[in-house]
C-alpha positions in Angstrom: 158.6 -52.1 119.0 160.5 -48.8 119.3 162.7 -48.6 122.4 163.9 -45.3 123.6 167.4 -45.2 125.0 167.0 -41.8 126.8 164.9 -40.9 129.7 163.1 -38.0 127.9 160.0 -38.8 125.9 158.7 -36.0 123.6 155.1 -35.9 122.5 154.1 -33.4 119.8 150.6 -33.1 118.3 148.6 -31.0 115.9 145.8 -30.7 113.4 146.1 -29.6 109.8 143.5 -28.9 107.1 144.8 -30.6 104.0 142.3 -29.1 101.5 138.9 -27.6 100.9 137.9 -28.4 97.3 134.1 -28.0 97.4 134.1 -24.2 97.0 136.9 -24.1 94.5 135.9 -27.1 92.3 139.2 -28.8 93.1 140.0 -32.3 91.9 139.2 -34.1 95.2 135.6 -32.9 94.7 135.0 -33.0 90.9 137.5 -35.6 89.6 137.7 -39.3 89.7 140.5 -41.9 89.7 143.6 -41.8 92.0 144.1 -38.5 93.8 146.5 -37.5 96.5 147.2 -34.5 98.8 150.1 -34.1 101.1 151.3 -31.4 103.5 154.6 -31.1 105.2 154.4 -30.8 109.0 157.4 -29.6 111.1 157.7 -30.7 114.7 157.8 -27.9 117.3 161.2 -29.4 118.4 163.5 -31.8 116.7 163.6 -35.4 117.9 166.9 -37.3 118.5 165.8 -40.1 116.2 162.9 -40.8 113.9 159.7 -40.7 116.1 156.6 -42.8 115.8 153.8 -40.8 114.1 150.1 -41.6 114.2 147.6 -39.9 111.9 143.8 -39.8 111.9 140.9 -37.9 110.3 139.4 -35.1 112.4 137.1 -33.8 109.6 135.9 -35.7 106.5 133.3 -33.9 104.5 132.3 -36.2 101.6 129.5 -36.8 99.1 127.0 -39.5 99.8 126.7 -40.3 96.1 129.6 -42.7 95.9 131.6 -45.2 98.0 133.9 -43.6 100.6 137.5 -44.5 100.1 140.5 -43.1 102.0 144.1 -44.0 102.7 145.8 -41.9 105.4 149.6 -42.1 106.1 152.5 -40.3 107.6 155.2 -40.4 105.0 158.9 -39.2 104.9 159.1 -39.2 108.7 162.4 -37.8 110.1 163.6 -36.0 113.2 162.3 -32.7 112.0 158.8 -33.5 110.6 156.8 -35.6 108.2 154.3 -35.5 105.3 150.6 -35.9 106.1 149.1 -37.9 103.1 145.5 -38.4 102.1 144.6 -40.5 99.1 141.4 -41.5 97.5 140.4 -43.2 94.2 137.6 -44.1 91.8 134.5 -41.9 92.1 134.8 -40.8 95.7 134.0 -37.1 96.1 135.8 -35.4 99.0 134.9 -31.8 99.8 137.2 -31.2 102.8 139.7 -33.1 105.0 141.4 -32.2 108.3 143.8 -34.6 109.8 145.1 -34.9 113.4 148.5 -36.3 114.3 150.6 -37.2 117.3 154.3 -38.0 117.4 156.3 -39.9 120.1 160.0 -40.0 120.3 163.2 -39.3 122.2 164.1 -35.7 122.7 167.2 -33.9 124.1 167.3 -33.8 127.9 168.7 -30.5 129.2 170.2 -32.4 132.2 172.0 -34.8 130.0 175.3 -33.2 129.0 179.0 -34.1 128.6 181.9 -32.4 130.4 
């Protein structure tokens, strides 16, 4: 469990399109085997320490001709941002992916200052 020592909780959220490979013939759509896409996300304001980040799919456009395989993660999380990561493997064909995220953590309190 993450325990916050301050009294100010910051919640930041967003949505990012990672790729659209259908129109361009990109590797997520036409290739097979292990594939990965990542996108760096910067928080709207820095956190005081590493926040908790949750990611989810908000759009997943896939072929129905193969098994659906996906691994979603938030990687390299720090006080300023993180990497959204989508992975697939074998014969899965993915046309487009959009991911949503939400981060929770301690932020600076403007009323908390030293003399």
